[in-house]
N, C-alpha and C positions, 0 to 999 in steps of 0.2 A: 946489077940491078939497073934498070933504065932510069934515066933522069927526066924530071918534069922541067920543060922549058918554060919561058914566061908566057907563052901563049896558053899552055895548059893551065897555068895558075889563074890567068884572067878568066878562062872559061869557068873554072871552079867557083871563082868569086861571083861571076854573073849568075850562075845557077843557084848559089846559096842565097843571094839577095832576092832572086825571083821567088824561091820557095818561101822565104820569110815574109815577103809582101803578100803572097797568096794566103799564107796562114793568118796573117793579120786581117785580111779582107774577109776570110771565112769566119773568123772569130767575131768580127763586128756584125756580120750577117746573122750568125747564130744568136748573138746577144739581143739583136733587134727582135727576133722571132720569139724569144723566151720572156714571158711576162714577169716583171719583178713582183715579189710577194708583198701584199699590202698588210698593214698592221690590223690584227683581228679586233673586232668590236667586242667589248665585254658582254658576257651573257647576263641577261636580266634575271634577278631573283623575283619570283612571283610569290606574293603574299596575299593571304585571305584575312580580311578583317570583319568579324562577325558583330553585328549590332542589332538592336531592337528599338522600337519606338514608333511614334506617329509618322505620317507621311512627311511632315515638315522636318522632323528630326532626321529621318533617313536622308532627305534631300540635302540637309546641311552637312551630314557626314560625307555624302558623296562629293559635295563641293570641296570639302577639305581634302579628300583623297585625290580629286582631279588636280588640285593645285600642287599637291606633293608629286604626283606622277609627272607633271609638266616640268618639274625642276630636277627630279632624280635621273641620274644617268645609269644607275645599276639596279633599280628596284621598280617593280610595277605592283600596285596594290589594287585588289579587287574587293568590293563591298559585298557581303552576304547579309541579308536583313530579314527580320521577322517582325510581326506586329506586336508580339509579347515576349517577355523573357522566358515564360514557360515553354513556348513553342521552340525558342532557340535552344534551351537547355535539353529539351527532349531529343533534338537532333544531335547535339553534342554528346550526350550520354550514350546514344545508340551508335555513334560513330558515323552517322550519315553526314555530319558536319565536322570538319577537321581544321578549324581556323588557326592561323598563326597568332592572332591577337583577338580578344573578344571583350565586350562590355559585360560586366558582372555585378549584380547587386551584392552588397556586403552580406546579406542574409544567406547567400549561397556560398560564401567563402569557406566555411568549415568543411563542407562536402568536397569542394574543389581541391582544398589542400589534402584531405584524406585520400582522395582518389589520384593525387599527384598529377592533376591536370594543369597546374600552373608552374611557372619558373620564378623563383624569388628574384627580386629586381635590384636590391641595394647596390651590388657591385656594378651592374650595368648602368644604373642611374649615376653613380659616382663617376664612372668613366666618361660619361657624357655631360657631366657637370650640370645636371638638372638641379636647381636650387629648391629641393623639397622642403628644406627647413625654414626658408625665408618667404617663399612666394605662395605656399599652400597652407590652407587651414590646418592648424595643428591637430584638431580633432579628427579631421579626415585622414591624415597621415597615420595617426595612432590607430584608427579604426581598421586600417588595412595592414597593420604591422603585427606579425605573429613570429614567435621564435627568434626574436632579435633580427628580423629581416622584413623588408617591405615586400609583401606577397603580390600586391597589385598596385598600380598607380592610381591614387584617388583622382577622380575626374569630376563627378558631380556630387553635391551635398545639399539637401534641402531639409530644414527643420519644419516640424509641424507647427503651423500658426493658425490664427483665427482670421478667416475671411468674414467681413461684415458688410452688410448693405448700408450704404451711407445715408439713404433716405429713411430707413427704419431705425438705425442707430445713429442719431444726430447728437454728437457730443455737445455742440453749442447749445442746442435746445435743452439738453439735459442739464447743462450748467445753469441755464436761465431758471430752471426749476429747482436749483440747489441740490441736484442729484450728484452723487460721486462720479467723477469722470477722470480719465487718465490725463497725464500732461500732453501738451500738443505735440511733443516729439515722437509719440507713439512707441517709445522704447520699453515701456513696462506698464502693467496695471495689476491691481490686486483683485482678489476674488469678489469683494464687495462691489467694485466698479464693473466687473464682468456680470454679476447678477443684476445690477441696476440696468445695464445695457439690455440684457435679456428681457427684463420686465418692461422696459421702455418700448422695445420692438414688438411686444405681444399686444396686439390691438384687436379686440373682439370684432369691432365693426368692420375692420379690413380683413378679418380672418387670417391674421398673421401670427406667427409663433416666433419666439425669441431665439432659440438655439437648438442645434443638433450636434451631438458627439456620438460617433459610432460606438455602439454598445459592445465593445471588444476589449481584449486585454491591451492591445496597442492604443485604442482610443482613450482608455482611462489612465495609461501609464504616466503621461505628463502631470496629471493631477496628483497621482501617488507620489512621484518623485518630488514635486514641488512642495507637497505637504509634509515632507520629512520621512516618507515611507520608502520601502524598497519593493521591487517586483519579484526579484529572485534572491535566493539565500546566498548565492556566490556569483561573483562577476565573471569568473572564468568557466567553471564547470559546475553549473547549478544542479542541485538534486531536488529542488522544490521551489514553488512560488511562495511568497511571504505576504500574501494579501491579508491574512488574519493576524499579523503582528500589529503592535500598538500604533506605530507611526502610519502604516498603511490604512488601518481601520479608521483612524481619525481623519485622514485626508479623504477617504472614500465616503465617510458619513457626510462630511460637508459637501462634497461634490454631488452625491446622490440626492441630497435634499433639493438641489437645483434641477438635476437632470430627470428626477422623477416627478417634478411638479407639472401636472397636466395643463396648467394655464400657459406654460412657457415652452413646451416641447411638442414636437409632432406626435400625433397619435399613431397607434399601429394601423388604424384604418387608412390614414393619410400615407403612411410609408408603404402600405400595400398598393396604393394607387400609383405612386411614383417615388423614386428615390429622393432622399433629402436634398441632393444636389439640384435636382430639377425644381424643387420647391424654392430653393435659393435663387435659381436663375429666373423664376417667375416673379420674383419680388415678394414672396410670401414667407420667407424665413430670414430672420435678422442676422444670425451668425452660424458659421459652419467651420469645423476644423479641417485643414487640408495642407497640401504641400505645393511647391512652386508649379508643378505640372498642371494644376487647375487654372492657372492664370489665362492662357490663350482661350480656353473654353469659356471662361466667364467674360472675357472681353467680347467674344463673338455673340454671347447671349444678350447683350444690351443692358445688363443690370449694372448699376453704379456701385462700385465696391472699393474697399481699401483693406488693409491688413493690420493686425495687432499680434504681438507675441501671445503665447499661451498665458492664461492668467496665473498670477503668482500667489500661491498659498503659503509662502514662507521663503522660497528661493526660486530663482528663474531656472526652470528645468523644462526640457521637452524631449521628444524623440525625433529621429531623422531618417530620411531616405538617402543612402549613400551608394554610389556606383563607382566602380573602378575599372581600369583597363588591364587585363591580365595577358601575359605571354605564355603560350603553350611551350611545353618542352619539345626540343627538336635538335636538328644539326646545328653546330656552332655557326656555320655560314648563314643559315636562315635566322638564327637567334640574333646575330649582329644586325642584320637587315631589319628585323622586326623591332629591335631596340632603337635603331635610328629613326624609324617611322614613329615610334612612341615618343621620342624626343620632339619630333615635329608636332605631334598631336597636342602636346601641352604648351606649345608656344602661344603667346597671347592672341595672335591673329586667328589661329585655328580654334582656340577655345572661345574667342569672341564670336566666331561664326555660329557656333552651337548656342551661345547665350542669346543671340539675337532672335532665335525662334521663340523665346519666352517660356519654353517648357523646362529648361534646366537652370540650376544655379551652379556656377562653376566652383570647384574646390580651390581653384587658383584665385587667391585674393585680389591680385592685380586686375583681374577681369571682373570679379564679383563686385568691385567698387567702381567699375567704369560705367559709362552710359550705355554700353552694349548690353549690360545686365539690368541696370537700374531703370533704363528707358523712361526718363523723366516726363516725356510727353504722353505716356500711356498710363492706364491704371495697372497696379495700384500706385497711389501717390507716394506712399511710404514703403517703397520696395526695399529700402535699407533695413527694414525689420527682418527680412530673410537673412541678410548678411550678418546682422548683429546677433541673431538668435542661434547661429551656428555654434557659438561657444557654450550654449546651454544644452547641447545635445547630450543625452545619456546613451551611450551605445549599448545595444542588446548583447548578451553573451553570445559568443560564437558556438553554435551547436547545430547539429544536423536534424534535430527533431522539432525545429521551429514550427513548421507547417502542421505537424502532428499535434503539437501542443495547443496551437490555436483551435484546431478542429475539436480538441478534447474539452477545452474549458470555455471557449467563447459562448456556447449555448447557455452555460450557467451564468456567465457574466451578463448576457442579455436578459436573463430572467430577473437579475437584480434591478435592471432599469425599466423593464416593461411590465412585469406582473403587478397586479394591484395590491397584493398582500405578500409580506414575508415575515418570518418569525423573528429571527435575531440576526443582525448583520454579521457580527463576528463569527457566529456558528456557520453561517452560509459561506463566508470567506475561508474559514478553516477547512470546510468541506472541499472547496475548490483547491486549496493547497494540497490536501491529502490526495485528491484525484491526480494532481500534477506529478506527485511522487511515483505513481504507477508507471509513468512514462520516463521520468528523468532520473529516478534513483535506481541504480542497478541492484542495490541491496534491499529494495522495498519489499515488505511483507504486509499484506492487508491486515487491517485491524480486525480483531474479533468482535468489536462492538458493533451493534446494528447500525447500518448506514442511515444517515439522516433521511427521514421521510419514509422509512420502512414500516414504522408502526405508529407514527404520531400525526399522520395526515399531511406531512410535507412532502414536497417533490424531492428528487435526488439533488437538485440544485439548492435546496434549502428554503424553498418557498413554502408558505403555509396558507390555508384557507380560513384559519380561525381568528387571526388578529390583523387588523387593518393598519396600513401605514398611513401616516398623515399626509404623505405626498404621493399617493398612488397614481398610477398612469393608466387607470381604467378608461377605455374609450367612452363608457357611459357618462363619465364625468367631463369628458372633453366635448363630445359631439351633441 
């Protein structure tokens, strides 16, 4: 075999080094031409938030959403809005709207749960350490709690209160005449003080009337509860109204003596001309029952007004408007993003933005007691009445037939307030109770006895043309 001398070795070394250098140069050139991978940006989760309300309310919700979107790195929220809750629910039920979160009245909660359109929240709330037990009105939390779980997050709560015209209902002037008046703190008043205010505001020369209460089951409910009666026979699954029972009859008899007085209330002719609220805005009505959402409208009308709680016939009781924010059922990834947004929605800054519109009363007490809600420079002067009255709210039973029940019995209740004659109050109320059973009681069997009014000259609602009431509301006595 031939031997390699030193010259051959040197050549091999030179060639090897040359190849190595070439490979290094080629590698560097290739590395410069191949772009390095950049870290991928996280994909945004798109959420839809369905709300309803006035233009001002929708604008406030949009402001809250814009602030959240500016801060969030992984979620973008879009607002879908409707002018009324009925319009929104129509689209939700039909599937035209498929929101991830939505604003819901408590009156619609039973159907929502039955149709499995909401996701219970207790675990999601606990994971995000939302202090529902400390910062939120207990009554609102309980109202949205079903089956040992929080079905929707309580967001707004407004008790029914009495709005009064401060020029027609002048408590200082009444006190100077030794009339019964409430204490200056406006935290409570009894029925005698309420009636005195209605009488004081009714001035024939000015053509003003004292008070208007909607002639509906809901309108009369605070008086029934306050007087020791009950509206339903069961709090959870009622099968009947109980207007004809002793406590309810006594409370309604006292209430109707005032509300049927033609000197103190608007006539049917006046109500046909314009709604009671318009009479109040015109300065021709002393008092009207309502919720917080009336406040901006009354401010804009120019009428001077303040608020009082519902009158006390024995205990402080009222009814309320409650709205919550519900989460739709969906994928876990979307549920987490929706729950994170919900957590932001209940922060003080977000809730305060809504409260500043004047339309809503927050369920979150830290905001309800702040100037963002109380608005001390604006009417009403005693806005704390709203906050204090929350604890007096009697929640309605959760049932899907609420709208049907109102349509069924409200005409008969209106008859009790507006017809000039009626036969016997208890019989009329028992007839309304019986009618309610036809809707609420699955085991209901109609009575074989003739219905009231079938042969004695009375109407189906229990009114009669033969005996006069001492407090009839006949327009001939009014006008």
